[in-house]
N, CA, C and O atoms as CSV, one atom per row, in Angstrom:
chain,resi,resn,atom,element,x,y,z
A,1,UNK,N,N,40.862,-3.603,-0.216
A,1,UNK,CA,C,39.430,-3.499,-0.185
A,1,UNK,C,C,39.056,-2.440,0.843
A,1,UNK,O,O,39.578,-2.424,1.958
A,2,UNK,N,N,38.138,-1.549,0.448
A,2,UNK,CA,C,37.643,-0.531,1.372
A,2,UNK,C,C,36.412,-1.035,2.096
A,2,UNK,O,O,35.503,-1.604,1.490
A,3,UNK,N,N,36.396,-0.818,3.391
A,3,UNK,CA,C,35.227,-1.166,4.192
A,3,UNK,C,C,34.518,0.132,4.534
A,3,UNK,O,O,35.115,1.049,5.098
A,4,UNK,N,N,33.251,0.202,4.190
A,4,UNK,CA,C,32.495,1.414,4.452
A,4,UNK,C,C,32.220,1.543,5.941
A,4,UNK,O,O,31.966,0.552,6.627
A,5,UNK,N,N,32.272,2.735,6.417
A,5,UNK,CA,C,32.112,3.002,7.836
A,5,UNK,C,C,30.635,3.223,8.173
A,5,UNK,O,O,30.187,4.359,8.327
A,6,UNK,N,N,29.891,2.127,8.285
A,6,UNK,CA,C,28.482,2.216,8.653
A,6,UNK,C,C,28.326,1.884,10.122
A,6,UNK,O,O,29.014,1.013,10.655
A,7,UNK,N,N,27.417,2.585,10.765
A,7,UNK,CA,C,27.078,2.275,12.139
A,7,UNK,C,C,25.606,1.890,12.176
A,7,UNK,O,O,24.754,2.611,11.655
A,8,UNK,N,N,25.319,0.776,12.781
A,8,UNK,CA,C,23.938,0.317,12.902
A,8,UNK,C,C,23.446,0.611,14.307
A,8,UNK,O,O,24.133,0.346,15.293
A,9,UNK,N,N,22.263,1.153,14.378
A,9,UNK,CA,C,21.670,1.481,15.662
A,9,UNK,C,C,20.401,0.674,15.855
A,9,UNK,O,O,19.721,0.325,14.890
A,10,UNK,N,N,20.094,0.388,17.075
A,10,UNK,CA,C,18.858,-0.302,17.406
A,10,UNK,C,C,17.734,0.720,17.445
A,10,UNK,O,O,17.898,1.825,17.964
A,11,UNK,N,N,16.598,0.339,16.894
A,11,UNK,CA,C,15.451,1.231,16.883
A,11,UNK,C,C,14.180,0.451,17.220
A,11,UNK,O,O,14.085,-0.752,16.976
A,12,UNK,N,N,13.240,1.144,17.768
A,12,UNK,CA,C,11.935,0.551,18.025
A,12,UNK,C,C,10.934,0.929,16.942
A,12,UNK,O,O,9.766,0.550,17.015
A,13,UNK,N,N,11.385,1.672,15.938
A,13,UNK,CA,C,10.522,2.075,14.829
A,13,UNK,C,C,10.181,0.862,13.965
A,13,UNK,O,O,10.975,-0.069,13.833
A,14,UNK,N,N,8.996,0.896,13.386
A,14,UNK,CA,C,8.607,-0.157,12.460
A,14,UNK,C,C,9.337,0.048,11.137
A,14,UNK,O,O,9.435,1.176,10.654
A,15,UNK,N,N,9.844,-1.018,10.555
A,15,UNK,CA,C,10.562,-0.959,9.286
A,15,UNK,C,C,9.839,-1.820,8.262
A,15,UNK,O,O,9.167,-2.791,8.609
A,16,UNK,N,N,9.986,-1.447,6.991
A,16,UNK,CA,C,9.369,-2.218,5.923
A,16,UNK,C,C,10.300,-2.266,4.716
A,16,UNK,O,O,11.058,-1.329,4.464
A,17,UNK,N,N,10.232,-3.352,3.988
A,17,UNK,CA,C,10.975,-3.461,2.736
A,17,UNK,C,C,10.138,-2.942,1.569
A,17,UNK,O,O,10.596,-2.932,0.426
A,18,UNK,N,N,8.917,-2.513,1.859
A,18,UNK,CA,C,7.993,-2.046,0.818
A,18,UNK,C,C,7.914,-0.518,0.782
A,18,UNK,O,O,6.835,0.038,0.572
A,19,UNK,N,N,9.013,0.147,0.980
A,19,UNK,CA,C,9.015,1.609,1.084
A,19,UNK,C,C,8.550,2.271,-0.219
A,19,UNK,O,O,7.993,3.369,-0.185
A,20,UNK,N,N,8.770,1.623,-1.352
A,20,UNK,CA,C,8.323,2.189,-2.622
A,20,UNK,C,C,6.817,2.309,-2.726
A,20,UNK,O,O,6.315,3.145,-3.477
A,21,UNK,N,N,6.091,1.491,-1.987
A,21,UNK,CA,C,4.637,1.556,-2.016
A,21,UNK,C,C,4.121,2.823,-1.350
A,21,UNK,O,O,3.032,3.300,-1.672
A,22,UNK,N,N,4.898,3.367,-0.425
A,22,UNK,CA,C,4.466,4.582,0.269
A,22,UNK,C,C,4.352,5.747,-0.706
A,22,UNK,O,O,3.409,6.534,-0.626
A,23,UNK,N,N,5.300,5.862,-1.620
A,23,UNK,CA,C,5.241,6.966,-2.591
A,23,UNK,C,C,4.044,6.795,-3.529
A,23,UNK,O,O,3.384,7.773,-3.880
A,24,UNK,N,N,3.769,5.566,-3.928
A,24,UNK,CA,C,2.608,5.324,-4.794
A,24,UNK,C,C,1.311,5.603,-4.047
A,24,UNK,O,O,0.400,6.221,-4.598
A,25,UNK,N,N,1.219,5.154,-2.797
A,25,UNK,CA,C,0.021,5.407,-1.993
A,25,UNK,C,C,-0.168,6.908,-1.767
A,25,UNK,O,O,-1.293,7.405,-1.780
A,26,UNK,N,N,0.930,7.618,-1.563
A,26,UNK,CA,C,0.856,9.072,-1.381
A,26,UNK,C,C,0.350,9.740,-2.663
A,26,UNK,O,O,-0.465,10.661,-2.603
A,27,UNK,N,N,0.827,9.283,-3.807
A,27,UNK,CA,C,0.384,9.844,-5.094
A,27,UNK,C,C,-1.110,9.585,-5.299
A,27,UNK,O,O,-1.838,10.469,-5.750
A,28,UNK,N,N,-1.560,8.391,-4.973
A,28,UNK,CA,C,-2.987,8.069,-5.076
A,28,UNK,C,C,-3.799,9.009,-4.200
A,28,UNK,O,O,-4.858,9.486,-4.608
A,29,UNK,N,N,-3.302,9.278,-2.992
A,29,UNK,CA,C,-4.024,10.153,-2.069
A,29,UNK,C,C,-4.016,11.603,-2.553
A,29,UNK,O,O,-5.048,12.272,-2.504
A,30,UNK,N,N,-2.866,12.098,-3.018
A,30,UNK,CA,C,-2.759,13.493,-3.469
A,30,UNK,C,C,-3.647,13.745,-4.685
A,30,UNK,O,O,-4.266,14.804,-4.795
A,31,UNK,N,N,-3.711,12.784,-5.591
A,31,UNK,CA,C,-4.549,12.936,-6.787
A,31,UNK,C,C,-6.027,12.692,-6.498
A,31,UNK,O,O,-6.874,12.867,-7.373
A,32,UNK,N,N,-6.330,12.290,-5.273
A,32,UNK,CA,C,-7.693,12.003,-4.842
A,32,UNK,C,C,-8.361,10.972,-5.755
A,32,UNK,O,O,-9.531,11.100,-6.118
A,33,UNK,N,N,-7.586,9.951,-6.112
A,33,UNK,CA,C,-8.099,8.924,-7.015
A,33,UNK,C,C,-9.225,8.109,-6.391
A,33,UNK,O,O,-10.110,7.632,-7.101
A,34,UNK,N,N,-9.202,7.945,-5.071
A,34,UNK,CA,C,-10.267,7.183,-4.426
A,34,UNK,C,C,-11.624,7.812,-4.683
A,34,UNK,O,O,-12.598,7.108,-4.951
A,35,UNK,N,N,-11.693,9.118,-4.602
A,35,UNK,CA,C,-12.953,9.825,-4.845
A,35,UNK,C,C,-13.407,9.624,-6.287
A,35,UNK,O,O,-14.580,9.361,-6.550
A,36,UNK,N,N,-12.468,9.749,-7.212
A,36,UNK,CA,C,-12.788,9.590,-8.631
A,36,UNK,C,C,-13.262,8.167,-8.926
A,36,UNK,O,O,-14.242,7.967,-9.644
A,37,UNK,N,N,-12.565,7.192,-8.373
A,37,UNK,CA,C,-12.941,5.789,-8.588
A,37,UNK,C,C,-14.343,5.533,-8.048
A,37,UNK,O,O,-15.175,4.931,-8.726
A,38,UNK,N,N,-14.602,5.995,-6.822
A,38,UNK,CA,C,-15.911,5.752,-6.211
A,38,UNK,C,C,-17.038,6.469,-6.941
A,38,UNK,O,O,-18.183,6.022,-6.881
A,39,UNK,N,N,-16.745,7.566,-7.629
A,39,UNK,CA,C,-17.763,8.269,-8.407
A,39,UNK,C,C,-18.138,7.493,-9.670
A,39,UNK,O,O,-19.277,7.561,-10.132
A,40,UNK,N,N,-17.169,6.752,-10.227
A,40,UNK,CA,C,-17.401,6.064,-11.501
A,40,UNK,C,C,-17.824,4.611,-11.346
A,40,UNK,O,O,-18.289,3.999,-12.307
A,41,UNK,N,N,-17.671,4.054,-10.159
A,41,UNK,CA,C,-18.109,2.682,-9.916
A,41,UNK,C,C,-19.249,2.722,-8.914
A,41,UNK,O,O,-19.102,3.306,-7.840
A,42,UNK,N,N,-20.367,2.122,-9.237
A,42,UNK,CA,C,-21.512,2.157,-8.320
A,42,UNK,C,C,-21.218,1.393,-7.028
A,42,UNK,O,O,-20.462,0.422,-7.017
A,43,UNK,N,N,-21.833,1.859,-5.947
A,43,UNK,CA,C,-21.672,1.176,-4.660
A,43,UNK,C,C,-22.378,-0.169,-4.716
A,43,UNK,O,O,-23.420,-0.316,-5.355
A,44,UNK,N,N,-21.801,-1.129,-4.047
A,44,UNK,CA,C,-22.400,-2.459,-3.990
A,44,UNK,C,C,-23.619,-2.425,-3.070
A,44,UNK,O,O,-23.699,-1.602,-2.157
A,45,UNK,N,N,-24.546,-3.311,-3.318
A,45,UNK,CA,C,-25.727,-3.375,-2.470
A,45,UNK,C,C,-25.460,-4.067,-1.134
A,45,UNK,O,O,-26.294,-4.023,-0.230
A,46,UNK,N,N,-24.313,-4.697,-1.014
A,46,UNK,CA,C,-23.982,-5.440,0.198
A,46,UNK,C,C,-23.277,-4.538,1.206
A,46,UNK,O,O,-22.450,-3.706,0.832
A,47,UNK,N,N,-23.604,-4.705,2.479
A,47,UNK,CA,C,-22.910,-3.922,3.498
A,47,UNK,C,C,-21.573,-4.560,3.888
A,47,UNK,O,O,-20.839,-4.013,4.711
A,48,UNK,N,N,-21.263,-5.708,3.300
A,48,UNK,CA,C,-19.996,-6.390,3.574
A,48,UNK,C,C,-18.960,-6.152,2.472
A,48,UNK,O,O,-17.801,-6.539,2.621
A,49,UNK,N,N,-19.360,-5.530,1.389
A,49,UNK,CA,C,-18.471,-5.356,0.240
A,49,UNK,C,C,-17.492,-4.203,0.460
A,49,UNK,O,O,-17.779,-3.247,1.181
A,50,UNK,N,N,-16.342,-4.319,-0.173
A,50,UNK,CA,C,-15.359,-3.241,-0.148
A,50,UNK,C,C,-15.799,-2.134,-1.096
A,50,UNK,O,O,-16.480,-2.387,-2.090
A,51,UNK,N,N,-15.404,-0.907,-0.781
A,51,UNK,CA,C,-15.619,0.182,-1.732
A,51,UNK,C,C,-14.725,-0.084,-2.939
A,51,UNK,O,O,-13.664,-0.693,-2.807
A,52,UNK,N,N,-15.146,0.366,-4.090
A,52,UNK,CA,C,-14.377,0.153,-5.321
A,52,UNK,C,C,-12.969,0.730,-5.188
A,52,UNK,O,O,-12.006,0.118,-5.650
A,53,UNK,N,N,-12.838,1.897,-4.565
A,53,UNK,CA,C,-11.522,2.519,-4.432
A,53,UNK,C,C,-10.597,1.680,-3.558
A,53,UNK,O,O,-9.405,1.579,-3.850
A,54,UNK,N,N,-11.111,1.088,-2.512
A,54,UNK,CA,C,-10.284,0.235,-1.646
A,54,UNK,C,C,-9.786,-0.967,-2.426
A,54,UNK,O,O,-8.610,-1.323,-2.342
A,55,UNK,N,N,-10.669,-1.589,-3.182
A,55,UNK,CA,C,-10.322,-2.756,-3.987
A,55,UNK,C,C,-9.267,-2.399,-5.044
A,55,UNK,O,O,-8.246,-3.077,-5.159
A,56,UNK,N,N,-9.518,-1.342,-5.807
A,56,UNK,CA,C,-8.621,-0.972,-6.907
A,56,UNK,C,C,-7.278,-0.472,-6.383
A,56,UNK,O,O,-6.233,-0.863,-6.905
A,57,UNK,N,N,-7.286,0.382,-5.367
A,57,UNK,CA,C,-6.022,0.900,-4.833
A,57,UNK,C,C,-5.162,-0.223,-4.270
A,57,UNK,O,O,-3.947,-0.232,-4.470
A,58,UNK,N,N,-5.777,-1.162,-3.573
A,58,UNK,CA,C,-5.030,-2.294,-3.030
A,58,UNK,C,C,-4.457,-3.153,-4.141
A,58,UNK,O,O,-3.316,-3.605,-4.052
A,59,UNK,N,N,-5.235,-3.379,-5.182
A,59,UNK,CA,C,-4.757,-4.170,-6.317
A,59,UNK,C,C,-3.597,-3.466,-7.027
A,59,UNK,O,O,-2.630,-4.120,-7.420
A,60,UNK,N,N,-3.680,-2.155,-7.195
A,60,UNK,CA,C,-2.602,-1.394,-7.840
A,60,UNK,C,C,-1.324,-1.476,-7.005
A,60,UNK,O,O,-0.241,-1.694,-7.549
A,61,UNK,N,N,-1.445,-1.304,-5.706
A,61,UNK,CA,C,-0.266,-1.404,-4.828
A,61,UNK,C,C,0.338,-2.802,-4.895
A,61,UNK,O,O,1.559,-2.953,-4.928
A,62,UNK,N,N,-0.509,-3.816,-4.916
A,62,UNK,CA,C,-0.026,-5.191,-4.993
A,62,UNK,C,C,0.709,-5.446,-6.306
A,62,UNK,O,O,1.761,-6.084,-6.315
A,63,UNK,N,N,0.165,-4.955,-7.404
A,63,UNK,CA,C,0.817,-5.145,-8.702
A,63,UNK,C,C,2.133,-4.377,-8.780
A,63,UNK,O,O,3.089,-4.839,-9.402
A,64,UNK,N,N,2.182,-3.219,-8.156
A,64,UNK,CA,C,3.417,-2.442,-8.122
A,64,UNK,C,C,4.518,-3.213,-7.392
A,64,UNK,O,O,5.701,-3.092,-7.710
A,65,UNK,N,N,4.101,-3.999,-6.417
A,65,UNK,CA,C,5.049,-4.809,-5.646
A,65,UNK,C,C,5.400,-6.109,-6.363
A,65,UNK,O,O,6.316,-6.815,-5.940
A,66,UNK,N,N,4.699,-6.433,-7.424
A,66,UNK,CA,C,4.979,-7.656,-8.167
A,66,UNK,C,C,3.922,-8.728,-7.995
A,66,UNK,O,O,4.087,-9.850,-8.474
A,67,UNK,N,N,2.837,-8.390,-7.316
A,67,UNK,CA,C,1.756,-9.354,-7.121
A,67,UNK,C,C,1.046,-9.640,-8.432
A,67,UNK,O,O,1.016,-8.813,-9.343
A,68,UNK,N,N,0.478,-10.833,-8.500
A,68,UNK,CA,C,-0.208,-11.244,-9.718
A,68,UNK,C,C,-1.688,-11.530,-9.523
A,68,UNK,O,O,-2.426,-11.668,-10.498
A,69,UNK,N,N,-2.130,-11.620,-8.274
A,69,UNK,CA,C,-3.535,-11.898,-8.023
A,69,UNK,C,C,-3.940,-11.276,-6.684
A,69,UNK,O,O,-3.093,-10.764,-5.952
A,70,UNK,N,N,-5.221,-11.322,-6.372
A,70,UNK,CA,C,-5.701,-10.706,-5.138
A,70,UNK,C,C,-5.108,-11.337,-3.883
A,70,UNK,O,O,-4.973,-10.656,-2.867
A,71,UNK,N,N,-4.756,-12.601,-3.927
A,71,UNK,CA,C,-4.158,-13.242,-2.765
A,71,UNK,C,C,-2.814,-12.615,-2.400
A,71,UNK,O,O,-2.368,-12.729,-1.258
A,72,UNK,N,N,-2.170,-11.956,-3.355
A,72,UNK,CA,C,-0.886,-11.317,-3.087
A,72,UNK,C,C,-1.024,-10.038,-2.262
A,72,UNK,O,O,-0.024,-9.482,-1.808
A,73,UNK,N,N,-2.248,-9.574,-2.068
A,73,UNK,CA,C,-2.450,-8.364,-1.260
A,73,UNK,C,C,-2.316,-8.641,0.229
A,73,UNK,O,O,-2.243,-7.704,1.025
A,74,UNK,N,N,-2.284,-9.897,0.616
A,74,UNK,CA,C,-2.147,-10.259,2.028
A,74,UNK,C,C,-0.862,-9.674,2.609
A,74,UNK,O,O,-0.836,-9.263,3.769
A,75,UNK,N,N,0.194,-9.635,1.817
A,75,UNK,CA,C,1.462,-9.094,2.295
A,75,UNK,C,C,1.339,-7.622,2.674
A,75,UNK,O,O,1.949,-7.173,3.644
A,76,UNK,N,N,0.557,-6.882,1.916
A,76,UNK,CA,C,0.348,-5.461,2.213
A,76,UNK,C,C,-0.469,-5.314,3.489
A,76,UNK,O,O,-0.150,-4.486,4.343
A,77,UNK,N,N,-1.500,-6.096,3.618
A,77,UNK,CA,C,-2.375,-6.003,4.786
A,77,UNK,C,C,-1.654,-6.358,6.082
A,77,UNK,O,O,-2.016,-5.854,7.145
A,78,UNK,N,N,-0.646,-7.213,6.008
A,78,UNK,CA,C,0.080,-7.644,7.205
A,78,UNK,C,C,1.281,-6.764,7.528
A,78,UNK,O,O,1.896,-6.943,8.580
A,79,UNK,N,N,1.634,-5.827,6.666
A,79,UNK,CA,C,2.805,-4.971,6.881
A,79,UNK,C,C,2.438,-3.810,7.802
A,79,UNK,O,O,1.909,-2.796,7.347
A,80,UNK,N,N,2.716,-3.955,9.080
A,80,UNK,CA,C,2.329,-2.955,10.075
A,80,UNK,C,C,3.010,-1.606,9.840
A,80,UNK,O,O,2.403,-0.562,10.077
A,81,UNK,N,N,4.249,-1.616,9.381
A,81,UNK,CA,C,4.962,-0.362,9.123
A,81,UNK,C,C,4.319,0.399,7.973
A,81,UNK,O,O,4.163,1.618,8.039
A,82,UNK,N,N,3.952,-0.306,6.937
A,82,UNK,CA,C,3.316,0.331,5.784
A,82,UNK,C,C,1.949,0.895,6.154
A,82,UNK,O,O,1.603,2.005,5.750
A,83,UNK,N,N,1.182,0.142,6.911
A,83,UNK,CA,C,-0.151,0.582,7.295
A,83,UNK,C,C,-0.129,1.784,8.240
A,83,UNK,O,O,-1.085,2.558,8.288
A,84,UNK,N,N,0.945,1.935,8.978
A,84,UNK,CA,C,1.036,3.056,9.935
A,84,UNK,C,C,1.441,4.359,9.262
A,84,UNK,O,O,1.487,5.397,9.922
A,85,UNK,N,N,1.734,4.334,7.976
A,85,UNK,CA,C,2.233,5.527,7.275
A,85,UNK,C,C,1.125,6.453,6.788
A,85,UNK,O,O,1.437,7.560,6.349
A,86,UNK,N,N,-0.104,6.082,6.836
A,86,UNK,CA,C,-1.152,6.976,6.330
A,86,UNK,C,C,-1.783,7.683,7.457
A,86,UNK,O,O,-2.693,8.487,7.250
């Protein structure tokens, strides 16, 4: 049996298992989808409501990760490494 020669180092960097979401979030940003979404969905009359782009982008990221409902977005909101990437 061959043992691969890996060396593990200690780091203070934030790590995430959701690295695939970064590429999707980057694509959303490069295509400027937030602007397009906000142009096609009217703003809510409430000052407490989320912008349509925030709601839709978060839902898309959650579904990409395997989420099935809005409650599954909590994992994204709590991932400090993922949030620090933008």
